[in-house]
N, CA, C and O atoms as a Tripos MOL2 file, in Angstrom:
@<TRIPOS>MOLECULE
protein
  296   295    74     0     0
PROTEIN
NO_CHARGES

@<TRIPOS>ATOM
      1 N           7.5470  -17.9400  -10.6870 N.3       1 MET1
      2 CA          6.9730  -17.3550   -9.0220 C.3       1 MET1
      3 C           7.9590  -16.1770   -8.7330 C.2       1 MET1
      4 O           9.1160  -15.9410   -9.0840 O.2       1 MET1
      5 N           7.0710  -15.5520   -7.9790 N.am      2 ASN2
      6 CA          7.8230  -14.3720   -7.1300 C.3       2 ASN2
      7 C           7.6010  -14.3540   -5.7190 C.2       2 ASN2
      8 O           6.6400  -15.0570   -5.4070 O.2       2 ASN2
      9 N           8.0750  -13.8790   -4.9160 N.am      3 ASN3
     10 CA          8.3090  -13.8310   -3.3220 C.3       3 ASN3
     11 C           7.5870  -12.6490   -2.7460 C.2       3 ASN3
     12 O           7.6090  -12.2900   -1.5690 O.2       3 ASN3
     13 N           6.9310  -12.0830   -3.7690 N.am      4 PHE4
     14 CA          6.1270  -10.9350   -3.2410 C.3       4 PHE4
     15 C           4.7360  -11.2030   -2.4730 C.2       4 PHE4
     16 O           4.0240  -12.1730   -2.7330 O.2       4 PHE4
     17 N           4.4250  -10.2120   -1.4770 N.am      5 PRO5
     18 CA          3.5000  -10.6800   -0.7560 C.3       5 PRO5
     19 C           2.0330  -10.2630   -1.5650 C.2       5 PRO5
     20 O           2.1180   -9.3540   -2.3910 O.2       5 PRO5
     21 N           0.8480  -10.8350   -1.3690 N.am      6 SER6
     22 CA         -0.2480  -10.6490   -1.6660 C.3       6 SER6
     23 C          -0.8090   -9.1320   -1.3800 C.2       6 SER6
     24 O          -0.3370   -8.4840   -0.4460 O.2       6 SER6
     25 N          -1.8340   -8.5970   -2.2210 N.am      7 LYS7
     26 CA         -2.0670   -7.4270   -1.6140 C.3       7 LYS7
     27 C          -2.8200   -7.2210   -0.1910 C.2       7 LYS7
     28 O          -2.7930   -6.1690    0.4480 O.2       7 LYS7
     29 N          -3.4380   -8.3070    0.1610 N.am      8 GLU8
     30 CA         -4.0100   -8.4460    1.4140 C.3       8 GLU8
     31 C          -2.8650   -8.5890    2.5410 C.2       8 GLU8
     32 O          -2.9350   -7.9350    3.5810 O.2       8 GLU8
     33 N          -2.0500   -9.2750    2.3360 N.am      9 VAL9
     34 CA         -0.8840   -9.1010    3.1160 C.3       9 VAL9
     35 C          -0.3380   -7.6260    3.2130 C.2       9 VAL9
     36 O          -0.1730   -7.0400    4.2830 O.2       9 VAL9
     37 N          -0.1010   -7.1420    2.0760 N.am     10 VAL10
     38 CA          0.6450   -5.5570    2.1410 C.3      10 VAL10
     39 C          -0.3950   -4.7170    2.8550 C.2      10 VAL10
     40 O           0.0220   -3.8540    3.6270 O.2      10 VAL10
     41 N          -1.6700   -4.8650    2.6910 N.am     11 GLU11
     42 CA         -2.7430   -3.9470    3.4490 C.3      11 GLU11
     43 C          -2.4460   -4.3170    4.9730 C.2      11 GLU11
     44 O          -2.3210   -3.3940    5.7770 O.2      11 GLU11
     45 N          -2.3290   -5.6420    5.3920 N.am     12 SER12
     46 CA         -2.0020   -5.7250    6.7540 C.3      12 SER12
     47 C          -0.6730   -5.0490    7.4090 C.2      12 SER12
     48 O          -0.5280   -4.4860    8.4940 O.2      12 SER12
     49 N           0.1550   -5.2850    6.4560 N.am     13 ILE13
     50 CA          1.0920   -4.5990    7.0510 C.3      13 ILE13
     51 C           1.0970   -3.0550    7.1450 C.2      13 ILE13
     52 O           1.7120   -2.4370    8.0150 O.2      13 ILE13
     53 N           0.3960   -2.5240    6.2230 N.am     14 ARG14
     54 CA          0.0250   -0.9360    6.3150 C.3      14 ARG14
     55 C          -0.6010   -0.4870    7.6230 C.2      14 ARG14
     56 O          -0.4140    0.5440    8.2690 O.2      14 ARG14
     57 N          -1.6280   -1.8390    7.9090 N.am     15 LYS15
     58 CA         -2.4120   -1.4690    9.1620 C.3      15 LYS15
     59 C          -1.4360   -1.5600   10.3740 C.2      15 LYS15
     60 O          -1.4010   -0.7210   11.2740 O.2      15 LYS15
     61 N          -0.6180   -2.7070   10.2970 N.am     16 ARG16
     62 CA          0.4040   -2.7660   11.4460 C.3      16 ARG16
     63 C           1.3930   -1.5900   11.6910 C.2      16 ARG16
     64 O           1.6710   -1.1420   12.8040 O.2      16 ARG16
     65 N           1.8380   -1.1910   10.6160 N.am     17 TYR17
     66 CA          2.9120   -0.1360   10.5760 C.3      17 TYR17
     67 C           2.2350    1.1110    9.7900 C.2      17 TYR17
     68 O           2.4510    1.2360    8.5840 O.2      17 TYR17
     69 N           1.5630    1.8660   10.3600 N.am     18 PRO18
     70 CA          0.7770    3.0340   10.0140 C.3      18 PRO18
     71 C           1.8320    4.3930    9.7660 C.2      18 PRO18
     72 O           2.7350    4.5280   10.5920 O.2      18 PRO18
     73 N           1.7450    5.2150    8.8410 N.am     19 VAL19
     74 CA          2.6060    6.3770    8.9020 C.3      19 VAL19
     75 C           2.7510    6.9010   10.0180 C.2      19 VAL19
     76 O           1.7420    6.9650   10.7210 O.2      19 VAL19
     77 N           3.8530    7.3670   10.4740 N.am     20 GLY20
     78 CA          4.1040    8.1050   11.7260 C.3      20 GLY20
     79 C           4.3070    7.1030   12.9230 C.2      20 GLY20
     80 O           4.2740    7.5600   14.0650 O.2      20 GLY20
     81 N           4.5030    5.8430   12.7300 N.am     21 SER21
     82 CA          4.4850    4.9310   13.8520 C.3      21 SER21
     83 C           6.0510    4.8590   14.0990 C.2      21 SER21
     84 O           6.8450    5.1030   13.1910 O.2      21 SER21
     85 N           6.4560    4.5010   15.4100 N.am     22 ARG22
     86 CA          7.8650    4.5780   15.6510 C.3      22 ARG22
     87 C           8.2610    3.0640   15.7710 C.2      22 ARG22
     88 O           7.6050    2.3860   16.5610 O.2      22 ARG22
     89 N           9.1520    2.5430   15.1450 N.am     23 VAL23
     90 CA          9.8310    0.9860   14.9340 C.3      23 VAL23
     91 C          11.3240    1.1350   15.4520 C.2      23 VAL23
     92 O          12.1190    2.0620   15.3030 O.2      23 VAL23
     93 N          11.4570   -0.1950   16.1740 N.am     24 GLU24
     94 CA         12.8170   -0.2430   16.2010 C.3      24 GLU24
     95 C          13.6330   -1.4090   15.3310 C.2      24 GLU24
     96 O          13.2190   -2.5560   15.4960 O.2      24 GLU24
     97 N          14.2850   -1.2990   14.8020 N.am     25 LEU25
     98 CA         15.2300   -2.2540   14.0020 C.3      25 LEU25
     99 C          15.4630   -3.5170   14.7710 C.2      25 LEU25
    100 O          15.8790   -3.4320   15.9270 O.2      25 LEU25
    101 N          15.2110   -4.7580   14.1870 N.am     26 LEU26
    102 CA         15.6450   -5.9740   15.0000 C.3      26 LEU26
    103 C          16.6920   -6.8870   14.0200 C.2      26 LEU26
    104 O          17.5300   -7.6630   14.4790 O.2      26 LEU26
    105 N          16.4930   -6.6600   12.7400 N.am     27 HIS27
    106 CA         17.2660   -7.2520   11.8350 C.3      27 HIS27
    107 C          17.1250   -6.7030   10.5400 C.2      27 HIS27
    108 O          16.0260   -6.5550   10.0050 O.2      27 HIS27
    109 N          18.4620   -6.3220    9.8950 N.am     28 MET28
    110 CA         18.3570   -6.0820    8.4620 C.3      28 MET28
    111 C          19.6660   -6.5950    7.6830 C.2      28 MET28
    112 O          20.8210   -6.4960    8.0970 O.2      28 MET28
    113 N          19.2380   -7.1780    6.4380 N.am     29 ASN29
    114 CA         20.4960   -7.7150    5.9730 C.3      29 ASN29
    115 C          20.6670   -6.9980    4.6570 C.2      29 ASN29
    116 O          20.2460   -7.1470    3.5100 O.2      29 ASN29
    117 N          21.5050   -6.1080    5.3330 N.am     30 ASP30
    118 CA         22.1570   -4.9680    4.0750 C.3      30 ASP30
    119 C          23.5870   -4.5260    4.9800 C.2      30 ASP30
    120 O          23.6000   -4.3430    6.1970 O.2      30 ASP30
    121 N          24.6530   -4.4220    4.1450 N.am     31 PRO31
    122 CA         25.6990   -3.8230    4.9110 C.3      31 PRO31
    123 C          25.6620   -2.4460    5.2910 C.2      31 PRO31
    124 O          26.3990   -2.0920    6.2110 O.2      31 PRO31
    125 N          24.7100   -1.3780    4.5700 N.am     32 GLN32
    126 CA         24.5010   -0.3360    5.0530 C.3      32 GLN32
    127 C          23.4640   -0.3140    6.4540 C.2      32 GLN32
    128 O          23.2640    0.6560    7.1840 O.2      32 GLN32
    129 N          23.1460   -1.0680    6.5220 N.am     33 ALA33
    130 CA         22.1240   -1.2800    7.7360 C.3      33 ALA33
    131 C          22.3650   -0.3750    9.0120 C.2      33 ALA33
    132 O          23.4580   -0.4280    9.5760 O.2      33 ALA33
    133 N          21.3100    0.4950    9.4960 N.am     34 PRO34
    134 CA         21.5650    0.9510   10.8510 C.3      34 PRO34
    135 C          21.7880   -0.1330   11.8910 C.2      34 PRO34
    136 O          21.4510   -1.2950   11.6640 O.2      34 PRO34
    137 N          22.3650    0.2510   13.0500 N.am     35 THR35
    138 CA         22.8450   -0.5470   14.2210 C.3      35 THR35
    139 C          21.4410   -1.1230   14.5980 C.2      35 THR35
    140 O          20.4200   -0.4410   14.5190 O.2      35 THR35
    141 N          21.4620   -2.5840   15.0650 N.am     36 ILE36
    142 CA         20.2030   -3.0530   15.5470 C.3      36 ILE36
    143 C          19.8290   -2.3850   16.6080 C.2      36 ILE36
    144 O          20.7800   -2.0000   17.2880 O.2      36 ILE36
    145 N          18.6270   -2.0620   17.0600 N.am     37 GLY37
    146 CA         17.8760   -1.3660   18.0100 C.3      37 GLY37
    147 C          17.9580    0.1760   17.7120 C.2      37 GLY37
    148 O          17.6590    0.9830   18.5920 O.2      37 GLY37
    149 N          18.3400    0.5500   16.5390 N.am     38 THR38
    150 CA         18.0450    1.9020   15.8530 C.3      38 THR38
    151 C          16.4640    2.1300   15.8310 C.2      38 THR38
    152 O          15.7330    1.3080   15.2780 O.2      38 THR38
    153 N          15.9790    3.2380   16.4310 N.am     39 ILE39
    154 CA         14.5480    3.7050   16.1200 C.3      39 ILE39
    155 C          14.4570    4.6820   14.9050 C.2      39 ILE39
    156 O          15.2410    5.6240   14.7880 O.2      39 ILE39
    157 N          13.4820    4.4200   14.0200 N.am     40 GLY40
    158 CA         12.7810    5.1080   13.0690 C.3      40 GLY40
    159 C          11.4430    5.5260   13.0760 C.2      40 GLY40
    160 O          10.6970    5.1580   13.9840 O.2      40 GLY40
    161 N          11.0060    6.3390   12.0640 N.am     41 THR41
    162 CA          9.5740    6.7650   11.8750 C.3      41 THR41
    163 C           9.1490    6.1740   10.4040 C.2      41 THR41
    164 O           9.7440    6.3960    9.3490 O.2      41 THR41
    165 N           8.1460    5.4860   10.5610 N.am     42 VAL42
    166 CA          7.4090    4.9050    9.2620 C.3      42 VAL42
    167 C           6.9940    6.1270    8.5180 C.2      42 VAL42
    168 O           6.3620    7.0340    9.0620 O.2      42 VAL42
    169 N           7.4120    6.1420    7.0790 N.am     43 ILE43
    170 CA          7.0400    7.1000    6.1460 C.3      43 ILE43
    171 C           6.0660    6.4210    5.2890 C.2      43 ILE43
    172 O           5.3690    7.0930    4.5290 O.2      43 ILE43
    173 N           5.9560    5.1420    5.3450 N.am     44 GLY44
    174 CA          5.1140    4.4380    4.2750 C.3      44 GLY44
    175 C           5.1830    2.9110    4.2340 C.2      44 GLY44
    176 O           6.0570    2.3600    4.9030 O.2      44 GLY44
    177 N           4.3880    2.2300    3.5520 N.am     45 VAL45
    178 CA          4.6610    0.7840    3.1520 C.3      45 VAL45
    179 C           4.6170    0.8890    1.5550 C.2      45 VAL45
    180 O           3.7910    1.6520    1.0540 O.2      45 VAL45
    181 N           5.3760    0.2350    0.8360 N.am     46 ASP46
    182 CA          5.4360    0.3960   -0.4370 C.3      46 ASP46
    183 C           4.5630   -0.8880   -1.0630 C.2      46 ASP46
    184 O           3.9720   -1.6800   -0.3290 O.2      46 ASP46
    185 N           4.5660   -0.9710   -2.3350 N.am     47 ASP47
    186 CA          3.4030   -1.9040   -3.1350 C.3      47 ASP47
    187 C           3.9250   -3.7170   -2.8510 C.2      47 ASP47
    188 O           3.0930   -4.6220   -2.9180 O.2      47 ASP47
    189 N           5.3580   -3.9660   -2.5500 N.am     48 ILE48
    190 CA          5.8590   -4.9700   -1.9490 C.3      48 ILE48
    191 C           5.9580   -5.5410   -0.5950 C.2      48 ILE48
    192 O           6.4560   -6.5730   -0.1430 O.2      48 ILE48
    193 N           5.3080   -4.5180   -0.0820 N.am     49 GLY49
    194 CA          5.4800   -4.8050    1.5160 C.3      49 GLY49
    195 C           6.7170   -4.1670    2.2370 C.2      49 GLY49
    196 O           6.7710   -4.4250    3.4400 O.2      49 GLY49
    197 N           7.4040   -3.6320    1.8920 N.am     50 SER50
    198 CA          8.5090   -3.0000    2.5540 C.3      50 SER50
    199 C           8.1350   -1.7870    3.3410 C.2      50 SER50
    200 O           7.4160   -0.8720    2.9390 O.2      50 SER50
    201 N           8.6860   -1.8850    4.4700 N.am     51 ILE51
    202 CA          8.3830   -0.6970    5.2200 C.3      51 ILE51
    203 C           9.4620    0.4070    5.2050 C.2      51 ILE51
    204 O          10.6130    0.2020    5.5910 O.2      51 ILE51
    205 N           9.0700    1.4440    4.7910 N.am     52 MET52
    206 CA          9.6630    2.6400    4.3020 C.3      52 MET52
    207 C          10.0440    3.4970    5.6840 C.2      52 MET52
    208 O           9.0900    3.9980    6.2780 O.2      52 MET52
    209 N          11.0740    3.6490    6.1050 N.am     53 VAL53
    210 CA         11.6230    4.2580    7.4690 C.3      53 VAL53
    211 C          12.9420    5.1310    7.2300 C.2      53 VAL53
    212 O          13.9830    4.9210    6.6080 O.2      53 VAL53
    213 N          12.3430    6.4490    8.1650 N.am     54 ARG54
    214 CA         13.2790    7.4360    8.4290 C.3      54 ARG54
    215 C          13.8800    7.2650    9.5300 C.2      54 ARG54
    216 O          13.3220    7.6620   10.5530 O.2      54 ARG54
    217 N          15.2830    6.5770    9.6140 N.am     55 TRP55
    218 CA         15.7750    6.1190   10.8000 C.3      55 TRP55
    219 C          16.4110    7.2870   11.4090 C.2      55 TRP55
    220 O          16.7150    8.2910   10.7650 O.2      55 TRP55
    221 N          16.6290    7.1170   12.8230 N.am     56 SER56
    222 CA         17.2120    8.2360   13.5340 C.3      56 SER56
    223 C          18.6940    8.6810   13.2290 C.2      56 SER56
    224 O          19.1400    9.7530   13.6390 O.2      56 SER56
    225 N          19.3550    7.8690   12.5530 N.am     57 ASN57
    226 CA         20.7350    8.2480   12.0040 C.3      57 ASN57
    227 C          20.6710    8.7300   10.6040 C.2      57 ASN57
    228 O          21.5870    8.4870    9.8180 O.2      57 ASN57
    229 N          19.6720    9.3720   10.2850 N.am     58 ASP58
    230 CA         19.2210    9.8820    9.1010 C.3      58 ASP58
    231 C          19.4270    9.0260    7.6530 C.2      58 ASP58
    232 O          19.6390    9.5260    6.5480 O.2      58 ASP58
    233 N          19.3060    7.6390    7.9730 N.am     59 SER59
    234 CA         19.2990    6.6710    6.8680 C.3      59 SER59
    235 C          17.8900    6.5500    6.5870 C.2      59 SER59
    236 O          17.0490    6.8410    7.4380 O.2      59 SER59
    237 N          17.5480    6.0770    5.2760 N.am     60 SER60
    238 CA         16.0300    5.5510    5.0080 C.3      60 SER60
    239 C          16.2640    4.2880    4.2410 C.2      60 SER60
    240 O          15.7640    4.2020    3.1190 O.2      60 SER60
    241 N          16.8970    3.4020    4.6720 N.am     61 LEU61
    242 CA         16.7500    2.2000    3.9190 C.3      61 LEU61
    243 C          15.1000    1.3500    4.8170 C.2      61 LEU61
    244 O          14.5620    1.4610    5.9180 O.2      61 LEU61
    245 N          14.8780    0.6480    3.7120 N.am     62 SER62
    246 CA         13.4010    0.0870    4.0330 C.3      62 SER62
    247 C          13.7850   -1.3750    4.6790 C.2      62 SER62
    248 O          14.8000   -2.0370    4.4640 O.2      62 SER62
    249 N          12.8080   -1.6460    5.4290 N.am     63 VAL63
    250 CA         12.5430   -2.8600    6.2100 C.3      63 VAL63
    251 C          12.0630   -3.9240    5.2110 C.2      63 VAL63
    252 O          10.8420   -4.0610    5.2950 O.2      63 VAL63
    253 N          12.5650   -4.6280    4.4010 N.am     64 VAL64
    254 CA         12.2490   -5.6970    3.3590 C.3      64 VAL64
    255 C          11.5340   -6.7520    3.7310 C.2      64 VAL64
    256 O          12.1140   -7.6140    4.3910 O.2      64 VAL64
    257 N          10.0880   -6.9320    3.3880 N.am     65 TYR65
    258 CA          9.4280   -7.8070    3.5640 C.3      65 TYR65
    259 C          10.0290   -9.3950    3.4330 C.2      65 TYR65
    260 O          10.6010   -9.6620    2.3760 O.2      65 TYR65
    261 N           9.9380  -10.2950    4.3110 N.am     66 GLY66
    262 CA         10.3550  -11.3210    4.2460 C.3      66 GLY66
    263 C          12.1290  -11.8080    4.3110 C.2      66 GLY66
    264 O          12.6570  -12.9130    4.1830 O.2      66 GLY66
    265 N          12.7340  -10.3740    4.5770 N.am     67 GLU67
    266 CA         14.1190  -10.3710    4.7520 C.3      67 GLU67
    267 C          14.4980   -9.8110    6.2500 C.2      67 GLU67
    268 O          15.1150  -10.4470    7.1040 O.2      67 GLU67
    269 N          14.0790   -8.7110    6.3500 N.am     68 ASP68
    270 CA         14.2670   -7.8390    7.7070 C.3      68 ASP68
    271 C          13.3130   -7.8340    8.6390 C.2      68 ASP68
    272 O          12.1760   -8.2530    8.4220 O.2      68 ASP68
    273 N          13.7000   -7.3660    9.7340 N.am     69 SER69
    274 CA         12.3610   -7.2650   10.5710 C.3      69 SER69
    275 C          12.7770   -5.8300   11.5340 C.2      69 SER69
    276 O          13.8820   -5.3070   11.6760 O.2      69 SER69
    277 N          11.3610   -5.4140   12.1490 N.am     70 CYS70
    278 CA         11.3970   -4.4080   13.0320 C.3      70 CYS70
    279 C          10.1330   -4.6260   13.7980 C.2      70 CYS70
    280 O           9.4500   -5.5830   13.4310 O.2      70 CYS70
    281 N           9.6510   -3.8210   14.9160 N.am     71 ARG71
    282 CA          8.6720   -3.9530   15.6040 C.3      71 ARG71
    283 C           8.2380   -2.5340   16.2390 C.2      71 ARG71
    284 O           9.1020   -1.6970   16.5000 O.2      71 ARG71
    285 N           7.1260   -2.3390   16.4320 N.am     72 VAL72
    286 CA          6.3210   -0.8920   16.7360 C.3      72 VAL72
    287 C           6.6680   -0.8010   18.3350 C.2      72 VAL72
    288 O           6.3510   -1.6240   19.1930 O.2      72 VAL72
    289 N           7.4220    0.4450   18.5120 N.am     73 VAL73
    290 CA          7.7280    1.0400   19.9270 C.3      73 VAL73
    291 C           6.6950    1.8020   20.1340 C.2      73 VAL73
    292 O           6.0300    2.2400   19.1940 O.2      73 VAL73
    293 N           6.4340    2.0490   21.3410 N.am     74 GLU74
    294 CA          5.4790    3.1100   21.9360 C.3      74 GLU74
    295 C           6.1490    4.3660   22.1330 C.2      74 GLU74
    296 O           5.5360    5.3250   22.6010 O.2      74 GLU74
@<TRIPOS>BOND
     1     1     2 1
     2     2     3 1
     3     3     4 2
     4     3     5 am
     5     5     6 1
     6     6     7 1
     7     7     8 2
     8     7     9 am
     9     9    10 1
    10    10    11 1
    11    11    12 2
    12    11    13 am
    13    13    14 1
    14    14    15 1
    15    15    16 2
    16    15    17 am
    17    17    18 1
    18    18    19 1
    19    19    20 2
    20    19    21 am
    21    21    22 1
    22    22    23 1
    23    23    24 2
    24    23    25 am
    25    25    26 1
    26    26    27 1
    27    27    28 2
    28    27    29 am
    29    29    30 1
    30    30    31 1
    31    31    32 2
    32    31    33 am
    33    33    34 1
    34    34    35 1
    35    35    36 2
    36    35    37 am
    37    37    38 1
    38    38    39 1
    39    39    40 2
    40    39    41 am
    41    41    42 1
    42    42    43 1
    43    43    44 2
    44    43    45 am
    45    45    46 1
    46    46    47 1
    47    47    48 2
    48    47    49 am
    49    49    50 1
    50    50    51 1
    51    51    52 2
    52    51    53 am
    53    53    54 1
    54    54    55 1
    55    55    56 2
    56    55    57 am
    57    57    58 1
    58    58    59 1
    59    59    60 2
    60    59    61 am
    61    61    62 1
    62    62    63 1
    63    63    64 2
    64    63    65 am
    65    65    66 1
    66    66    67 1
    67    67    68 2
    68    67    69 am
    69    69    70 1
    70    70    71 1
    71    71    72 2
    72    71    73 am
    73    73    74 1
    74    74    75 1
    75    75    76 2
    76    75    77 am
    77    77    78 1
    78    78    79 1
    79    79    80 2
    80    79    81 am
    81    81    82 1
    82    82    83 1
    83    83    84 2
    84    83    85 am
    85    85    86 1
    86    86    87 1
    87    87    88 2
    88    87    89 am
    89    89    90 1
    90    90    91 1
    91    91    92 2
    92    91    93 am
    93    93    94 1
    94    94    95 1
    95    95    96 2
    96    95    97 am
    97    97    98 1
    98    98    99 1
    99    99   100 2
   100    99   101 am
   101   101   102 1
   102   102   103 1
   103   103   104 2
   104   103   105 am
   105   105   106 1
   106   106   107 1
   107   107   108 2
   108   107   109 am
   109   109   110 1
   110   110   111 1
   111   111   112 2
   112   111   113 am
   113   113   114 1
   114   114   115 1
   115   115   116 2
   116   115   117 am
   117   117   118 1
   118   118   119 1
   119   119   120 2
   120   119   121 am
   121   121   122 1
   122   122   123 1
   123   123   124 2
   124   123   125 am
   125   125   126 1
   126   126   127 1
   127   127   128 2
   128   127   129 am
   129   129   130 1
   130   130   131 1
   131   131   132 2
   132   131   133 am
   133   133   134 1
   134   134   135 1
   135   135   136 2
   136   135   137 am
   137   137   138 1
   138   138   139 1
   139   139   140 2
   140   139   141 am
   141   141   142 1
   142   142   143 1
   143   143   144 2
   144   143   145 am
   145   145   146 1
   146   146   147 1
   147   147   148 2
   148   147   149 am
   149   149   150 1
   150   150   151 1
   151   151   152 2
   152   151   153 am
   153   153   154 1
   154   154   155 1
   155   155   156 2
   156   155   157 am
   157   157   158 1
   158   158   159 1
   159   159   160 2
   160   159   161 am
   161   161   162 1
   162   162   163 1
   163   163   164 2
   164   163   165 am
   165   165   166 1
   166   166   167 1
   167   167   168 2
   168   167   169 am
   169   169   170 1
   170   170   171 1
   171   171   172 2
   172   171   173 am
   173   173   174 1
   174   174   175 1
   175   175   176 2
   176   175   177 am
   177   177   178 1
   178   178   179 1
   179   179   180 2
   180   179   181 am
   181   181   182 1
   182   182   183 1
   183   183   184 2
   184   183   185 am
   185   185   186 1
   186   186   187 1
   187   187   188 2
   188   187   189 am
   189   189   190 1
   190   190   191 1
   191   191   192 2
   192   191   193 am
   193   193   194 1
   194   194   195 1
   195   195   196 2
   196   195   197 am
   197   197   198 1
   198   198   199 1
   199   199   200 2
   200   199   201 am
   201   201   202 1
   202   202   203 1
   203   203   204 2
   204   203   205 am
   205   205   206 1
   206   206   207 1
   207   207   208 2
   208   207   209 am
   209   209   210 1
   210   210   211 1
   211   211   212 2
   212   211   213 am
   213   213   214 1
   214   214   215 1
   215   215   216 2
   216   215   217 am
   217   217   218 1
   218   218   219 1
   219   219   220 2
   220   219   221 am
   221   221   222 1
   222   222   223 1
   223   223   224 2
   224   223   225 am
   225   225   226 1
   226   226   227 1
   227   227   228 2
   228   227   229 am
   229   229   230 1
   230   230   231 1
   231   231   232 2
   232   231   233 am
   233   233   234 1
   234   234   235 1
   235   235   236 2
   236   235   237 am
   237   237   238 1
   238   238   239 1
   239   239   240 2
   240   239   241 am
   241   241   242 1
   242   242   243 1
   243   243   244 2
   244   243   245 am
   245   245   246 1
   246   246   247 1
   247   247   248 2
   248   247   249 am
   249   249   250 1
   250   250   251 1
   251   251   252 2
   252   251   253 am
   253   253   254 1
   254   254   255 1
   255   255   256 2
   256   255   257 am
   257   257   258 1
   258   258   259 1
   259   259   260 2
   260   259   261 am
   261   261   262 1
   262   262   263 1
   263   263   264 2
   264   263   265 am
   265   265   266 1
   266   266   267 1
   267   267   268 2
   268   267   269 am
   269   269   270 1
   270   270   271 1
   271   271   272 2
   272   271   273 am
   273   273   274 1
   274   274   275 1
   275   275   276 2
   276   275   277 am
   277   277   278 1
   278   278   279 1
   279   279   280 2
   280   279   281 am
   281   281   282 1
   282   282   283 1
   283   283   284 2
   284   283   285 am
   285   285   286 1
   286   286   287 1
   287   287   288 2
   288   287   289 am
   289   289   290 1
   290   290   291 1
   291   291   292 2
   292   291   293 am
   293   293   294 1
   294   294   295 1
   295   295   296 2
@<TRIPOS>SUBSTRUCTURE
     1 MET1         2 RESIDUE 1 A MET
     2 ASN2         6 RESIDUE 1 A ASN
     3 ASN3        10 RESIDUE 1 A ASN
     4 PHE4        14 RESIDUE 1 A PHE
     5 PRO5        18 RESIDUE 1 A PRO
     6 SER6        22 RESIDUE 1 A SER
     7 LYS7        26 RESIDUE 1 A LYS
     8 GLU8        30 RESIDUE 1 A GLU
     9 VAL9        34 RESIDUE 1 A VAL
    10 VAL10       38 RESIDUE 1 A VAL
    11 GLU11       42 RESIDUE 1 A GLU
    12 SER12       46 RESIDUE 1 A SER
    13 ILE13       50 RESIDUE 1 A ILE
    14 ARG14       54 RESIDUE 1 A ARG
    15 LYS15       58 RESIDUE 1 A LYS
    16 ARG16       62 RESIDUE 1 A ARG
    17 TYR17       66 RESIDUE 1 A TYR
    18 PRO18       70 RESIDUE 1 A PRO
    19 VAL19       74 RESIDUE 1 A VAL
    20 GLY20       78 RESIDUE 1 A GLY
    21 SER21       82 RESIDUE 1 A SER
    22 ARG22       86 RESIDUE 1 A ARG
    23 VAL23       90 RESIDUE 1 A VAL
    24 GLU24       94 RESIDUE 1 A GLU
    25 LEU25       98 RESIDUE 1 A LEU
    26 LEU26      102 RESIDUE 1 A LEU
    27 HIS27      106 RESIDUE 1 A HIS
    28 MET28      110 RESIDUE 1 A MET
    29 ASN29      114 RESIDUE 1 A ASN
    30 ASP30      118 RESIDUE 1 A ASP
    31 PRO31      122 RESIDUE 1 A PRO
    32 GLN32      126 RESIDUE 1 A GLN
    33 ALA33      130 RESIDUE 1 A ALA
    34 PRO34      134 RESIDUE 1 A PRO
    35 THR35      138 RESIDUE 1 A THR
    36 ILE36      142 RESIDUE 1 A ILE
    37 GLY37      146 RESIDUE 1 A GLY
    38 THR38      150 RESIDUE 1 A THR
    39 ILE39      154 RESIDUE 1 A ILE
    40 GLY40      158 RESIDUE 1 A GLY
    41 THR41      162 RESIDUE 1 A THR
    42 VAL42      166 RESIDUE 1 A VAL
    43 ILE43      170 RESIDUE 1 A ILE
    44 GLY44      174 RESIDUE 1 A GLY
    45 VAL45      178 RESIDUE 1 A VAL
    46 ASP46      182 RESIDUE 1 A ASP
    47 ASP47      186 RESIDUE 1 A ASP
    48 ILE48      190 RESIDUE 1 A ILE
    49 GLY49      194 RESIDUE 1 A GLY
    50 SER50      198 RESIDUE 1 A SER
    51 ILE51      202 RESIDUE 1 A ILE
    52 MET52      206 RESIDUE 1 A MET
    53 VAL53      210 RESIDUE 1 A VAL
    54 ARG54      214 RESIDUE 1 A ARG
    55 TRP55      218 RESIDUE 1 A TRP
    56 SER56      222 RESIDUE 1 A SER
    57 ASN57      226 RESIDUE 1 A ASN
    58 ASP58      230 RESIDUE 1 A ASP
    59 SER59      234 RESIDUE 1 A SER
    60 SER60      238 RESIDUE 1 A SER
    61 LEU61      242 RESIDUE 1 A LEU
    62 SER62      246 RESIDUE 1 A SER
    63 VAL63      250 RESIDUE 1 A VAL
    64 VAL64      254 RESIDUE 1 A VAL
    65 TYR65      258 RESIDUE 1 A TYR
    66 GLY66      262 RESIDUE 1 A GLY
    67 GLU67      266 RESIDUE 1 A GLU
    68 ASP68      270 RESIDUE 1 A ASP
    69 SER69      274 RESIDUE 1 A SER
    70 CYS70      278 RESIDUE 1 A CYS
    71 ARG71      282 RESIDUE 1 A ARG
    72 VAL72      286 RESIDUE 1 A VAL
    73 VAL73      290 RESIDUE 1 A VAL
    74 GLU74      294 RESIDUE 1 A GLU
């Protein structure tokens, strides 16, 4: 058994985090993670539901489905 989301879940993530939307990092389980509160721009959502982000500090770590979290900012 894997922990990957269904295609329907991935599609809902893509709708919630469209390319170009701005997000704020809330939690990332990675030693190289940007600081909590860092803002970035969504560049896509991959097939396993990870939100690919170009962070304002030039990092490009993805927000991993089920592990990390971010929120859309206006």
